[in-house]
N, C-alpha and C positions, 0 to 999 in steps of 0.2 A: 502494501500499499505505500504510495508515497505521504510523501509530512505535508499537512496541512498548517499555514497560516495560523496561529495559535489568537482565537478569540479575545472576548473583554467587552464585550457587550451582554446587555443585562433589557430584557423586557417587562413589562408586566402585561400579565390576563387578567381578562372580564369574563371572567366563566358563565354569566348568566343570563337569560335574555331580557332586559329590558323593559319593564313595561311604558315606563317615561325616560325619555333621554335625560331627562337630568340624572337618575342614576348612576353614570356614567361619569360625570362629569368630575368626579371627584380625583375617580382614577386617572379618566385622561390629562389632568394638572397637574398629579401626580407623577406621570412619566412625559409627559411633558418639562419639570425641572428636573426630575431624578432617574429616570430613562431611557434609554434607547426608544424605545415603542412602545406605543398603546397594542395590543392586539385584542380583537373580540372573534367571534367561532358563529355558526352560523344564527342566526335567531327567527323562530318563524311566531314569535309574537310584534316587535316594532323589524319592522326592514335592516338590514345590518345597516347598508350603505348611507341610508336616510336619517338613522339615528347619526351617524357619526358624521354627516353632512349636518346634523345639526349645530354639531358642538363644534365646528370650523367656524358656522357662525356666529357662533356665540365669542369667535377669539380666541378658543383653547384648541391648541395646532399642533399637536407632538405628530410625530410622525407615527406611521400608521400600518399594521399587520392586522390583515383578516384573514382566518383560517381558524379551523378551512371553513369554504361553503361548499355544498353542499353540489353535487352537480346536478341530478335531476330536477333542481326547483328552477334552471335556469340555463334557456339558451347561451350557448358560446358568443355568439354576439352579441347579446345583452349584456352577459358576465364581463366581455372587453371595453364595455362603452361605461358599467358599472367601474369599474377598476380607474381606468383614467378618466371616468369623473370626480373620484376623489383623489388622484395624484393633483388634476387640475385645482380642483378648488382649495384643497392643502399647501400646494405651490412645494408639496415633499416630495420625495418616492414613495412608493409603494408596494407593500407587497401582497400579493393575493395567493391562497394557496385553496386548491381542491381537493376533493377524496369523494367517492360513490357512493357512501352512503351502506347502509345494509342492503342487501337484496328486500327486506319487506319494506323496508322504505323504495327503494325503487322500481319494486310492484307497485308500492302506494301511487306513485307517482306517474308512472308508466306504463300501467297493468301489466309488464312484466318487468324480471330483473334483468340485469346485463348478461349475457350472455358468456359475454368476458369481461370483467373488473377491468384488469391491465388493461387490453383491447381499448375498451370505452374511455378509459382516463388518457390513456395516450390521443384519442382523434382530439376529444373535448382541449387537452392541453394542449396541442399543439395548434388549433384553431385558434383559442382564444390568444396566444405566444403570437401567432403571425399576424393576428388582426392586429396586436397591439405595436407589433413592428411596422405595420403599415408592406407587408405582403400578401401577395392577392393569389390566393388559394388555385391551385393548376388542375384541382380537380372535386368533385362534391366528396367531404366524407360524410362521417356522420352527423347533423344536426347539426354540417359545417353549413358557410355560404362562400360562394366563391367573385368574394369583392372587397373594401376596404373601411376601418372606419376615418370617416371624414380629417381628410390630413391639412386641414387647416389648424387643428389643436393636435400634430406632430410636433409641438417643441417644448408641451406639454411634460413634466419631471418622469423620469423612468418605473416602470411596471415590472417588476419581478413577478414569474410567474412560480407557483410551485405544486409539490403535492405531500400530500401528507402519508407518511410511513413507518408502516407495523411491521413488515415483513421485507424477506428477501426479492422476494417478484415486484413490487414496489421502488423499490429503493433502487431495482435494476434501471426500471423505465425512469424513474426520477435522474438517475445517472444520466440519461441517455437525452432529454428532453426537456428537464426541469432548472429553473434559475434556483431554486431551493428548493429542502429537501425539510419536512415539520414533522418529529418527532414528539409522543405523543403518552405520557404514563410507561414510560420504556426504562427500565434501569441501562445503567450510565456501563453497565461492562457489556449490555445485550447492543447496544448501541455502539460502542467501541467495538468489540470481536465482533457483529455478524452485519450491521448495518452500514458502519462505514467501509470495511470491507468492499463490502458493494458499490457502496455509494461515489469510492474513488477509485476501481477500477483500474488501479493501476497509473492515473496521472488523479490532481485535486480536480474534485466532482464539484456537484452545487453548493451552496452556503449552506450550512447545518441548524439548524434552530431546533433545539427540545423544549418543550412546554414541562415545567418540572413543579410537584405541586412543593408547597409547602409551608408549615406550621408554626412559629417560633414557640418555647416551653415558653410557659407562663405560669406564677401560683394557680393553681385550684383552676386550669383550664383541663378540660377534658379531650386531650388530643385525641383518643380513639375513637373521640364521637364525632371531631370535625374528618379525621380522616374515610371515615366511614358516607356520612355526609357529602362530602365532595369526590369520592369515586363511586360509589353505590351507579349510577346511573352505568357508568361507563364497564363498572365491572359485570354488569349483566349481560351485554353485546357480545358474543361469541366471540368477532374477529376480535375484541380484547384478551378474552378468554385465552384464545389460540396463543396469540405473541407474549402473553404472560407467562406461558407454558415452556416455551418457547426457549425464554430467556430462565427458566427453571423455578419459576416460581406458580406453586399448586393454589389454587385457592379453594382448598379444603379445608373442614375447621366450622365454626360460627367466627359473626359477624366482628367479633375482638381480635380470634388468632386472625383474620384475614387483613383489618388493620394493623397489625402487628408485623404480620409477615412484608405487607408492603412499605413499614418504614425500614424494616431488615433488610431488605433487598435496595434500598434506596432508589425502591420509585416517592418517595414523598421523604422529601431531605426533614427533618426534627432536630431539635437545638436551639443553641442562642444564633445569635445575628450573624455572631464571627464562624459559628460552626460551621451554619448553613452557607454563609461566603466560600467557606475553605473546601466545601463540596461541590459548589460551582465551578470555584476554581477547576475542579477535575475535569469538569465537562471541556472548558476552555483547552485546560493541558492536550486531549486528546484529540483536538482539530472543532469541537462545534463553537460554531460563529455570535451563537447569543443563545444565551438562557433567558427561558423566557416565565417569571417566578407565577406561579395561578395560584393565590391564597386559598386556601382549607377552610379560614374561619369565616368566611366570606355570611357561606350557610347557618351556621353555627352558631355563629356571634354575630353577626353583620357588618354595614359598610363599616362602620367608624373602626373595628379591631382589625379587619382585614387592611385597612389604611394603615392603622399602626403599626403591623407585622412589615407590610411590603415598604414601609418609610425606614425601619430600620433594616433590613437586609438589604434594600438597592442600598442604601448608605455603606454598611458591608461590604457590597460585591465590587463597589465603586472603590475602598481604597483596596481591598483584592487587587484590584485590576492594575490599579498603578504600577507596579512593577512590571506589570506584562505589556502597558503601553511603550514606559520608558525600553525595553526590550525589541520592540516591532521596528522595521526599518522604513 
């Protein structure tokens, strides 16, 4: 595997589907002041892109990452327009990461699941990327249109396109076609020993971003409960179960046992701010460019405690990143 440049970037993830765009505002302000990027996922409540546009209209303008957006919900042309719109409105480069969703979700949206999620992802991502780069299509692909976006906006900040990556098949696809590979809820050992081996393929591959759940230990805090509430929905999905099993993590036992396994395997980083920052540094050291902090306590204890955790951890990460930045050419 070729050497990767060391990272040092830290992002902030807002893991809920907001019912009011103002819910997201304090997290966006924190990201603008203390992190490299604000990340949000797919929302089926308020549209993700419109919510972020609202924040930009309020003068809150962090660098943005949308990851991941579910492919069955938007035609690739609309996905490209939405991504470029946010880049134009913010005046800053945008990262747009896509995923196929579960077979059940694909069936609910399209009537049938994808015959091949990898083929569907390749066609979707390459179409979105081609449109954003102003390259006309030479043939009609699944859901694609042989046209360009309006070239009058060709000078807006760039949009990175990427794929959510859990297993080697999608990692291989990202290595060939994506600017960014986004990992989620996967232990560092699995990212390093399995995914990076595929993503690099003998030369530096796409920029790798890892979303990592974090919890600060505080007196009286029920860490196990925070972990369960933050991860439960994903743990019920077969594709996450398979990815974690491949990483050597068995999801057997009661909820308390599973929460402890997630902590023991580093799926959730728990400790003081300095301890968490030290573990974030381990991601950077193996070539992860950006570690995105997902605050477990948001659901368990509310936004004030989540913001308190994020403020302390981002500050510690900044200190941890300083020597790395000084070493960079």
